[in-house]
C-alpha positions, 0 to 999 in steps of 0.5 A: 252652200258647199255645192254652190261655192265649191261645186262639190256634190255631196255623196249620200249613203245608198241606203239613205237614197231609198224610199220606204219600199226600197226603191231608189230616190233620184235627186235633181241636179241643182249645182248651177242654181246653188252656184247662182245663189252663192254668187248672189250672197257671197258678200252678205250673210246668206242665211235667215233664221226663223222658228216658223220652219223646222227640219225634222229630216229622217226623224220619226215623230208623234204630235208631242214632239212638234214645236211652234213651227208652221212648215215642217220638213222631212218628218215621219209623223205617226200616231201616239198610243191610244189607251182606248184601243191598246191595253199594254202590260209591263213585264219586269225581270227581277233577280232580288226582291226589291230593286224593281221598287225603284221603277214602281215608285216613279211609274206614276210620274211618267208618261207611259201606256202600261195598264198592268205590271207583272214582276218576275221574281225568283222562287226563293225571293220574299216580297211583302211590298204593298205596291198600291202605296207607290202606283195606281197601276195594278202590280202582280208578282209571278214566281218563276218556274223557269230560268230568268232568260225565259221570262219573255215566254213565262210571263202570264200576260192577260192583255193583248200587248206587252213590253218587257224590261228589267229591274236595272231600268226605269221607265223613260219620262215619255214612253213614245210608242208610235203607231201608223195613222188609220190602221194603228200598226205598232212602229218598231225600230230595228238595227240592220244586221251589218258589220258596223252596227251588229256583226262585229259584236259577238253577242249581236252576231249570235242573235242574228245567227239564231234568228236565221234558224227561223228566217234564213237570211234574217237581217233585222235585229230588234232589241228585246225592250223595243218590241211591243209583243202581241200576246197571242203571237208570243204564245204561238212563238214560244210554244214552238221555241220550247219544242225546238230548244227545251223548256229551259233552253237546254237544247238551244246549242247542244241539239242544233250545233253539237260540234260547236257546243262540244268545243265551245260549250258555255263559252259561246257568247249569245242569248240562252233564251228567246229574243225579240229578234227571234220573235220577229223572225218567226213572224216573218216566216209565218207571214205575220210581220205585217202586224208591225211597221219596222223602221231602221234606227240607223237612219231614223233613230229611236227613243228608248222606252226604258232608261238603264240606271243600274249599269254597274250593278247589272255588270257585277250581278252577272259575275260569279262569286269568285269574279266578284270578290276579285273585282270588289274585294271582300266587302262586296259594297256594290249598291251604287247607282250609276245614272244615265244621261238619257234621263234628262230632257232639258238643258238645266237638268242635264248640265247640273246633273254632276254626271258629265252629261253634255246637252244637245237640242232635241233631234239634232 
């Protein structure tokens, strides 16, 4: 309508004008046709509304997301998780003894793919919960023999695939894992390692730098909780990661960047252990990245498989005792859940949540 009435051709970001093979897409010149339409409808309402057509442009979908429409525009349709083909373990990083109980209690009410759960707990923690009371999914406790940031490598997973989260999260109402039709390759979202999306943030910038030790020029950032890890490839990656950086990551900086470490030391803002981005960069180096179909979340979006519900606690638990006292005072009363608007999937729950959440229709 703008192009037809004003003659202004919209300018699209170059990245949007690429197909999945990275080739340029050329749009036809339709200005004259749009101008004809504008003239025809200038004195009337030019739009007609129907539920038979839906615009899912630049949206990754599985069949569950589709509505009653008959004509679908722009959707990238993938296959959902198939339990007969893929068995997945959920690894939960825990720092206390019972915070993960919130996740376990709600697990059976969620639409999820997990057939086993491993909870990584500190060696000093005591835990006598009977998890079978709360979930039908078998739950195993594993006491850490390495720092918590090594959980990705330390978890003793027996299934072919696994995902990882922590006890500050709950499983989303729907864990919409996507796979390519036919070959059933996992679809994984990534964030481009550009300044607006990543490089202006010190932690993300450091993740990219570390990943480039595996794959020079690496530009895809994969969030740890978005990755569906292949256990065999994880094992091979972790063996090399530990060989390079030490069993507890003690050589991650001091060995590879001694001058920087001497000046910055513990003030370096970045991961202390392996990341999902490292894992994927390793696969690219090994020419095994074809086991995943990567999709740019800045163009096609992504649905989080885990929803953070303890934002405040996560921040406070990461503080030293001195910082914590200065922040909260001597009472240390910090056990207040801060919920996330991402949890609500319908307008009524969103608006009545009391969290100040604003509803917007799905995919818009």
